[in-house]
C-alpha positions in Angstrom: 50.9 50.9 41.1 49.5 48.0 43.0 50.3 45.7 40.1 53.9 46.8 40.2 54.2 46.1 43.9 52.7 42.6 43.3 55.2 41.9 40.6 58.0 43.1 42.9 56.8 41.0 45.8 56.3 37.9 43.7 59.6 38.1 41.8 62.0 39.5 44.4 60.8 39.3 47.9 59.1 35.8 47.9 61.9 34.2 45.9 64.8 36.0 47.6 66.9 34.9 50.6 68.3 37.8 52.5 70.6 37.2 55.4 70.6 40.8 56.5 68.7 44.1 56.2 71.6 45.4 54.1 71.3 42.4 51.6 67.6 43.1 51.3 68.2 46.7 50.7 70.8 45.9 48.0 68.4 43.5 46.3 65.6 46.1 46.4 67.8 48.8 45.0 69.1 46.5 42.3 65.5 45.6 41.3 64.6 49.3 41.1 67.7 50.2 39.1 67.0 47.4 36.6 63.3 48.3 36.4 64.0 52.0 35.8 66.6 51.1 33.1 64.3 48.7 31.4 60.7 49.6 32.3 58.0 47.2 31.1 54.4 48.2 31.0 51.9 45.8 32.5 49.9 44.1 29.7 46.4 43.0 30.6 45.6 39.6 29.2 41.8 39.9 29.5 39.4 42.5 28.3 37.5 44.7 30.7 34.3 42.9 29.7 35.9 39.5 30.6 37.0 40.8 33.9 33.6 42.3 34.7 31.8 39.1 33.6 34.0 37.1 36.0 33.3 39.5 38.9 29.6 39.3 38.1 29.6 35.5 38.1 31.4 35.5 41.5 28.9 38.0 42.9 26.0 35.7 41.7 27.7 32.7 43.3 28.1 34.2 46.7 24.8 36.1 46.7 22.8 35.1 49.7 25.7 33.0 51.2 25.7 35.2 54.3 28.9 37.0 53.4 
């Protein structure tokens, strides 16, 4: 669900210009209607092991940095 909201925010809210609450609401409702008519599953581009390796490398890098 979080991934969907990130997609929505990136493609609609950050790129949109809304001059009123009503315009924003119309844009959101249009996005939802389109998404529901043509749902698209999120496709991961990395394997779970690749993601976990990257997280482990990050943890090693910040280990002992006082964070």
